[in-house]
A tleap script that builds the chain and sets N, CA, C and O, in Angstrom:
source leaprc.protein.ff14SB
mol = sequence {
  NMET ILE GLY ASP LYS GLY ALA ALA ALA LYS
  ILE LEU ALA LEU VAL PRO GLU ALA TRP ILE
  LYS LYS ILE PRO PHE PHE VAL ARG LYS HIE
  ALA THR THR LYS THR ILE GLU ARG ILE ALA
  SER GLU TYR PRO GLU LEU TYR ALA VAL ALA
  LYS ARG PRO GLY GLU VAL PRO GLU ALA GLU
  ARG GLU ALA LEU ARG SER ILE ILE THR GLY
  ILE PHE GLU GLU ARG MET LYS LYS HIE LYS
  ILE CGLN
}
set mol.1.N position { 65.208 74.385 -17.648 }
set mol.1.CA position { 63.820 74.598 -17.259 }
set mol.1.C position { 63.767 75.565 -16.081 }
set mol.1.O position { 64.542 75.444 -15.132 }
set mol.2.N position { 62.879 76.490 -16.147 }
set mol.2.CA position { 62.734 77.468 -15.076 }
set mol.2.C position { 62.074 76.788 -13.884 }
set mol.2.O position { 61.012 76.177 -14.013 }
set mol.3.N position { 62.711 76.900 -12.729 }
set mol.3.CA position { 62.190 76.264 -11.534 }
set mol.3.C position { 61.174 77.111 -10.805 }
set mol.3.O position { 60.310 76.566 -10.118 }
set mol.4.N position { 61.245 78.395 -10.925 }
set mol.4.CA position { 60.384 79.281 -10.153 }
set mol.4.C position { 59.736 80.312 -11.075 }
set mol.4.O position { 60.376 81.277 -11.491 }
set mol.5.N position { 58.465 80.097 -11.387 }
set mol.5.CA position { 57.766 80.998 -12.301 }
set mol.5.C position { 57.572 82.387 -11.702 }
set mol.5.O position { 57.518 83.375 -12.434 }
set mol.6.N position { 57.468 82.470 -10.384 }
set mol.6.CA position { 57.332 83.766 -9.723 }
set mol.6.C position { 58.572 84.616 -9.922 }
set mol.6.O position { 58.477 85.808 -10.217 }
set mol.7.N position { 59.741 83.999 -9.759 }
set mol.7.CA position { 61.000 84.720 -9.971 }
set mol.7.C position { 61.117 85.142 -11.425 }
set mol.7.O position { 61.542 86.259 -11.719 }
set mol.8.N position { 60.741 84.254 -12.334 }
set mol.8.CA position { 60.805 84.574 -13.763 }
set mol.8.C position { 59.909 85.763 -14.081 }
set mol.8.O position { 60.304 86.662 -14.824 }
set mol.9.N position { 58.706 85.769 -13.520 }
set mol.9.CA position { 57.776 86.872 -13.768 }
set mol.9.C position { 58.329 88.191 -13.237 }
set mol.9.O position { 58.208 89.226 -13.892 }
set mol.10.N position { 58.938 88.154 -12.047 }
set mol.10.CA position { 59.512 89.374 -11.468 }
set mol.10.C position { 60.637 89.911 -12.346 }
set mol.10.O position { 60.748 91.120 -12.552 }
set mol.11.N position { 61.472 89.007 -12.863 }
set mol.11.CA position { 62.602 89.431 -13.686 }
set mol.11.C position { 62.112 89.954 -15.038 }
set mol.11.O position { 62.584 90.989 -15.509 }
set mol.12.N position { 61.174 89.248 -15.661 }
set mol.12.CA position { 60.663 89.684 -16.965 }
set mol.12.C position { 59.898 91.003 -16.864 }
set mol.12.O position { 59.816 91.748 -17.841 }
set mol.13.N position { 59.343 91.294 -15.697 }
set mol.13.CA position { 58.628 92.562 -15.503 }
set mol.13.C position { 59.577 93.753 -15.614 }
set mol.13.O position { 59.130 94.887 -15.787 }
set mol.14.N position { 60.877 93.504 -15.518 }
set mol.14.CA position { 61.871 94.575 -15.613 }
set mol.14.C position { 62.194 94.958 -17.057 }
set mol.14.O position { 62.850 95.969 -17.308 }
set mol.15.N position { 61.730 94.146 -17.997 }
set mol.15.CA position { 61.981 94.403 -19.417 }
set mol.15.C position { 60.813 95.221 -19.969 }
set mol.15.O position { 59.657 94.907 -19.688 }
set mol.16.N position { 61.097 96.257 -20.745 }
set mol.16.CA position { 59.997 97.011 -21.352 }
set mol.16.C position { 59.091 96.057 -22.161 }
set mol.16.O position { 59.578 95.268 -22.970 }
set mol.17.N position { 57.803 96.141 -21.936 }
set mol.17.CA position { 56.846 95.250 -22.602 }
set mol.17.C position { 56.935 95.355 -24.122 }
set mol.17.O position { 56.729 94.373 -24.833 }
set mol.18.N position { 57.239 96.543 -24.605 }
set mol.18.CA position { 57.359 96.740 -26.056 }
set mol.18.C position { 58.466 95.873 -26.637 }
set mol.18.O position { 58.352 95.392 -27.764 }
set mol.19.N position { 59.531 95.672 -25.879 }
set mol.19.CA position { 60.628 94.825 -26.359 }
set mol.19.C position { 60.170 93.384 -26.482 }
set mol.19.O position { 60.465 92.713 -27.471 }
set mol.20.N position { 59.454 92.914 -25.481 }
set mol.20.CA position { 58.986 91.525 -25.503 }
set mol.20.C position { 58.027 91.318 -26.664 }
set mol.20.O position { 58.051 90.273 -27.313 }
set mol.21.N position { 57.185 92.304 -26.928 }
set mol.21.CA position { 56.223 92.184 -28.029 }
set mol.21.C position { 56.898 92.192 -29.395 }
set mol.21.O position { 56.310 91.733 -30.374 }
set mol.22.N position { 58.128 92.707 -29.477 }
set mol.22.CA position { 58.850 92.710 -30.745 }
set mol.22.C position { 59.388 91.326 -31.106 }
set mol.22.O position { 59.709 91.058 -32.264 }
set mol.23.N position { 59.484 90.456 -30.110 }
set mol.23.CA position { 59.957 89.093 -30.364 }
set mol.23.C position { 58.813 88.339 -31.029 }
set mol.23.O position { 57.698 88.345 -30.508 }
set mol.24.N position { 59.058 87.692 -32.165 }
set mol.24.CA position { 57.985 86.945 -32.826 }
set mol.24.C position { 57.312 85.968 -31.850 }
set mol.24.O position { 57.987 85.262 -31.100 }
set mol.25.N position { 55.986 85.940 -31.872 }
set mol.25.CA position { 55.228 85.169 -30.889 }
set mol.25.C position { 55.606 83.697 -30.854 }
set mol.25.O position { 55.515 83.068 -29.800 }
set mol.26.N position { 56.026 83.133 -31.978 }
set mol.26.CA position { 56.312 81.706 -32.019 }
set mol.26.C position { 57.649 81.342 -31.366 }
set mol.26.O position { 57.917 80.159 -31.158 }
set mol.27.N position { 58.488 82.319 -31.039 }
set mol.27.CA position { 59.733 82.054 -30.321 }
set mol.27.C position { 59.815 82.825 -29.002 }
set mol.27.O position { 60.813 82.724 -28.289 }
set mol.28.N position { 58.788 83.584 -28.679 }
set mol.28.CA position { 58.808 84.449 -27.491 }
set mol.28.C position { 59.019 83.664 -26.201 }
set mol.28.O position { 59.857 84.036 -25.380 }
set mol.29.N position { 58.261 82.577 -26.017 }
set mol.29.CA position { 58.386 81.806 -24.784 }
set mol.29.C position { 59.784 81.219 -24.667 }
set mol.29.O position { 60.388 81.266 -23.596 }
set mol.30.N position { 60.297 80.673 -25.746 }
set mol.30.CA position { 61.645 80.108 -25.747 }
set mol.30.C position { 62.672 81.186 -25.404 }
set mol.30.O position { 63.560 80.960 -24.581 }
set mol.31.N position { 62.555 82.336 -26.024 }
set mol.31.CA position { 63.516 83.424 -25.809 }
set mol.31.C position { 63.504 83.902 -24.356 }
set mol.31.O position { 64.560 84.100 -23.757 }
set mol.32.N position { 62.322 84.084 -23.800 }
set mol.32.CA position { 62.250 84.571 -22.422 }
set mol.32.C position { 62.698 83.495 -21.435 }
set mol.32.O position { 63.369 83.802 -20.449 }
set mol.33.N position { 62.335 82.243 -21.689 }
set mol.33.CA position { 62.739 81.144 -20.808 }
set mol.33.C position { 64.255 81.003 -20.788 }
set mol.33.O position { 64.855 80.878 -19.721 }
set mol.34.N position { 64.873 81.023 -21.958 }
set mol.34.CA position { 66.327 80.883 -22.040 }
set mol.34.C position { 67.030 82.071 -21.390 }
set mol.34.O position { 68.102 81.904 -20.808 }
set mol.35.N position { 66.457 83.249 -21.478 }
set mol.35.CA position { 67.054 84.420 -20.838 }
set mol.35.C position { 67.027 84.258 -19.322 }
set mol.35.O position { 68.022 84.541 -18.655 }
set mol.36.N position { 65.908 83.809 -18.774 }
set mol.36.CA position { 65.800 83.596 -17.328 }
set mol.36.C position { 66.766 82.497 -16.887 }
set mol.36.O position { 67.416 82.625 -15.850 }
set mol.37.N position { 66.864 81.418 -17.667 }
set mol.37.CA position { 67.804 80.342 -17.331 }
set mol.37.C position { 69.239 80.855 -17.327 }
set mol.37.O position { 70.043 80.464 -16.481 }
set mol.38.N position { 69.555 81.729 -18.271 }
set mol.38.CA position { 70.901 82.305 -18.335 }
set mol.38.C position { 71.185 83.135 -17.091 }
set mol.38.O position { 72.271 83.044 -16.518 }
set mol.39.N position { 70.224 83.937 -16.674 }
set mol.39.CA position { 70.394 84.748 -15.469 }
set mol.39.C position { 70.550 83.837 -14.250 }
set mol.39.O position { 71.401 84.090 -13.398 }
set mol.40.N position { 69.740 82.782 -14.159 }
set mol.40.CA position { 69.816 81.859 -13.026 }
set mol.40.C position { 71.187 81.190 -12.936 }
set mol.40.O position { 71.703 80.973 -11.840 }
set mol.41.N position { 71.776 80.863 -14.088 }
set mol.41.CA position { 73.073 80.189 -14.053 }
set mol.41.C position { 74.240 81.159 -13.887 }
set mol.41.O position { 75.213 80.837 -13.205 }
set mol.42.N position { 74.159 82.334 -14.496 }
set mol.42.CA position { 75.273 83.289 -14.431 }
set mol.42.C position { 75.227 84.192 -13.201 }
set mol.42.O position { 76.264 84.674 -12.745 }
set mol.43.N position { 74.032 84.421 -12.666 }
set mol.43.CA position { 73.860 85.312 -11.511 }
set mol.43.C position { 72.967 84.630 -10.466 }
set mol.43.O position { 71.878 85.123 -10.174 }
set mol.44.N position { 73.417 83.503 -9.903 }
set mol.44.CA position { 72.559 82.743 -8.975 }
set mol.44.C position { 72.161 83.536 -7.732 }
set mol.44.O position { 71.077 83.327 -7.188 }
set mol.45.N position { 73.025 84.440 -7.278 }
set mol.45.CA position { 72.687 85.211 -6.080 }
set mol.45.C position { 71.535 86.175 -6.356 }
set mol.45.O position { 70.671 86.352 -5.497 }
set mol.46.N position { 71.500 86.799 -7.528 }
set mol.46.CA position { 70.396 87.697 -7.881 }
set mol.46.C position { 69.116 86.910 -8.148 }
set mol.46.O position { 68.025 87.347 -7.779 }
set mol.47.N position { 69.250 85.756 -8.786 }
set mol.47.CA position { 68.081 84.912 -9.038 }
set mol.47.C position { 67.480 84.449 -7.712 }
set mol.47.O position { 66.258 84.392 -7.571 }
set mol.48.N position { 68.333 84.118 -6.739 }
set mol.48.CA position { 67.853 83.688 -5.421 }
set mol.48.C position { 67.061 84.809 -4.745 }
set mol.48.O position { 66.056 84.545 -4.085 }
set mol.49.N position { 67.505 86.048 -4.905 }
set mol.49.CA position { 66.776 87.188 -4.334 }
set mol.49.C position { 65.404 87.308 -5.004 }
set mol.49.O position { 64.409 87.575 -4.330 }
set mol.50.N position { 65.344 87.115 -6.319 }
set mol.50.CA position { 64.071 87.209 -7.045 }
set mol.50.C position { 63.116 86.095 -6.643 }
set mol.50.O position { 61.900 86.263 -6.735 }
set mol.51.N position { 63.652 84.952 -6.194 }
set mol.51.CA position { 62.807 83.833 -5.799 }
set mol.51.C position { 62.115 84.069 -4.459 }
set mol.51.O position { 61.099 83.438 -4.168 }
set mol.52.N position { 62.647 84.956 -3.658 }
set mol.52.CA position { 62.045 85.234 -2.345 }
set mol.52.C position { 60.661 85.853 -2.520 }
set mol.52.O position { 60.409 86.557 -3.498 }
set mol.53.N position { 59.766 85.588 -1.570 }
set mol.53.CA position { 58.432 86.213 -1.644 }
set mol.53.C position { 58.544 87.739 -1.521 }
set mol.53.O position { 59.468 88.259 -0.895 }
set mol.54.N position { 57.603 88.424 -2.118 }
set mol.54.CA position { 57.574 89.877 -2.036 }
set mol.54.C position { 58.381 90.541 -3.136 }
set mol.54.O position { 58.850 89.897 -4.075 }
set mol.55.N position { 58.525 91.848 -2.988 }
set mol.55.CA position { 59.232 92.647 -3.987 }
set mol.55.C position { 60.731 92.408 -3.929 }
set mol.55.O position { 61.281 92.064 -2.882 }
set mol.56.N position { 61.378 92.595 -5.063 }
set mol.56.CA position { 62.836 92.518 -5.135 }
set mol.56.C position { 63.378 93.849 -4.619 }
set mol.56.O position { 62.928 94.906 -5.061 }
set mol.57.N position { 64.351 93.817 -3.679 }
set mol.57.CA position { 64.925 95.081 -3.174 }
set mol.57.C position { 65.497 95.942 -4.305 }
set mol.57.O position { 65.916 95.430 -5.343 }
set mol.58.N position { 65.504 97.242 -4.082 }
set mol.58.CA position { 65.892 98.218 -5.106 }
set mol.58.C position { 67.250 97.931 -5.752 }
set mol.58.O position { 67.358 97.939 -6.978 }
set mol.59.N position { 68.283 97.678 -4.951 }
set mol.59.CA position { 69.625 97.464 -5.506 }
set mol.59.C position { 69.655 96.242 -6.423 }
set mol.59.O position { 70.212 96.295 -7.519 }
set mol.60.N position { 69.054 95.146 -5.969 }
set mol.60.CA position { 69.026 93.924 -6.774 }
set mol.60.C position { 68.148 94.091 -8.001 }
set mol.60.O position { 68.460 93.563 -9.068 }
set mol.61.N position { 67.037 94.833 -7.853 }
set mol.61.CA position { 66.144 95.077 -8.983 }
set mol.61.C position { 66.875 95.842 -10.078 }
set mol.61.O position { 66.739 95.517 -11.258 }
set mol.62.N position { 67.649 96.857 -9.698 }
set mol.62.CA position { 68.386 97.632 -10.697 }
set mol.62.C position { 69.484 96.794 -11.349 }
set mol.62.O position { 69.738 96.929 -12.545 }
set mol.63.N position { 70.134 95.932 -10.569 }
set mol.63.CA position { 71.159 95.050 -11.135 }
set mol.63.C position { 70.514 94.090 -12.139 }
set mol.63.O position { 71.034 93.896 -13.238 }
set mol.64.N position { 69.392 93.497 -11.762 }
set mol.64.CA position { 68.679 92.581 -12.666 }
set mol.64.C position { 68.188 93.312 -13.913 }
set mol.64.O position { 68.274 92.781 -15.020 }
set mol.65.N position { 67.672 94.531 -13.733 }
set mol.65.CA position { 67.197 95.323 -14.878 }
set mol.65.C position { 68.338 95.563 -15.859 }
set mol.65.O position { 68.163 95.416 -17.069 }
set mol.66.N position { 69.486 95.926 -15.346 }
set mol.66.CA position { 70.650 96.180 -16.195 }
set mol.66.C position { 71.064 94.915 -16.945 }
set mol.66.O position { 71.351 94.961 -18.141 }
set mol.67.N position { 71.095 93.796 -16.241 }
set mol.67.CA position { 71.504 92.523 -16.853 }
set mol.67.C position { 70.527 92.092 -17.933 }
set mol.67.O position { 70.939 91.776 -19.049 }
set mol.68.N position { 69.243 92.077 -17.618 }
set mol.68.CA position { 68.266 91.552 -18.580 }
set mol.68.C position { 68.099 92.484 -19.772 }
set mol.68.O position { 67.913 92.012 -20.893 }
set mol.69.N position { 68.160 93.789 -19.558 }
set mol.69.CA position { 68.049 94.680 -20.723 }
set mol.69.C position { 69.279 94.548 -21.602 }
set mol.69.O position { 69.177 94.647 -22.825 }
set mol.70.N position { 70.447 94.323 -20.996 }
set mol.70.CA position { 71.657 94.087 -21.777 }
set mol.70.C position { 71.543 92.839 -22.633 }
set mol.70.O position { 71.927 92.841 -23.803 }
set mol.71.N position { 71.012 91.769 -22.045 }
set mol.71.CA position { 70.822 90.516 -22.790 }
set mol.71.C position { 69.841 90.733 -23.936 }
set mol.71.O position { 70.096 90.304 -25.062 }
set mol.72.N position { 68.720 91.399 -23.657 }
set mol.72.CA position { 67.721 91.634 -24.697 }
set mol.72.C position { 68.282 92.514 -25.810 }
set mol.72.O position { 68.052 92.236 -26.987 }
set mol.73.N position { 69.017 93.575 -25.457 }
set mol.73.CA position { 69.612 94.441 -26.484 }
set mol.73.C position { 70.565 93.651 -27.367 }
set mol.73.O position { 70.551 93.789 -28.591 }
set mol.74.N position { 71.392 92.823 -26.740 }
set mol.74.CA position { 72.356 92.000 -27.480 }
set mol.74.C position { 71.638 91.051 -28.450 }
set mol.74.O position { 72.021 90.938 -29.615 }
set mol.75.N position { 70.619 90.388 -27.969 }
set mol.75.CA position { 69.918 89.422 -28.814 }
set mol.75.C position { 69.075 90.100 -29.893 }
set mol.75.O position { 68.976 89.594 -31.011 }
set mol.76.N position { 68.471 91.235 -29.567 }
set mol.76.CA position { 67.671 91.938 -30.563 }
set mol.76.C position { 68.576 92.452 -31.683 }
set mol.76.O position { 68.198 92.429 -32.854 }
set mol.77.N position { 69.765 92.912 -31.319 }
set mol.77.CA position { 70.718 93.371 -32.326 }
set mol.77.C position { 71.189 92.195 -33.174 }
set mol.77.O position { 71.279 92.307 -34.396 }
set mol.78.N position { 71.489 91.067 -32.532 }
set mol.78.CA position { 71.957 89.871 -33.234 }
set mol.78.C position { 70.931 89.387 -34.263 }
set mol.78.O position { 71.291 88.985 -35.369 }
set mol.79.N position { 69.643 89.433 -33.880 }
set mol.79.CA position { 68.580 88.940 -34.756 }
set mol.79.C position { 67.933 90.054 -35.567 }
set mol.79.O position { 66.903 89.856 -36.212 }
set mol.80.N position { 68.559 91.234 -35.524 }
set mol.80.CA position { 68.088 92.386 -36.316 }
set mol.80.C position { 66.623 92.735 -36.050 }
set mol.80.O position { 65.858 93.000 -36.977 }
set mol.81.N position { 66.248 92.730 -34.774 }
set mol.81.CA position { 64.896 93.145 -34.377 }
set mol.81.C position { 65.001 94.613 -33.980 }
set mol.81.O position { 65.750 94.965 -33.069 }
set mol.82.N position { 64.252 95.459 -34.665 }
set mol.82.CA position { 64.317 96.894 -34.415 }
set mol.82.C position { 63.425 97.297 -33.285 }
set mol.82.O position { 63.360 98.478 -32.941 }
savepdb mol mol.pdb
quit
């Protein structure tokens, strides 16, 4: 379960909106929630930065962008979402 919706929103904002819209609506929330949980468990230091109030610093934002787009690309390829 995602503990901080603000951090989740900041991280998901790094994903191109078109990619999120390609995920079928009936699994979209599950897919995005599980992705954020994965980032929180595998990269706790970056997730902690996203939980702080205000904008995510540039270096951490780029690291998070790289991680989340990699996860989305991997899953979209796995599920054959073009």
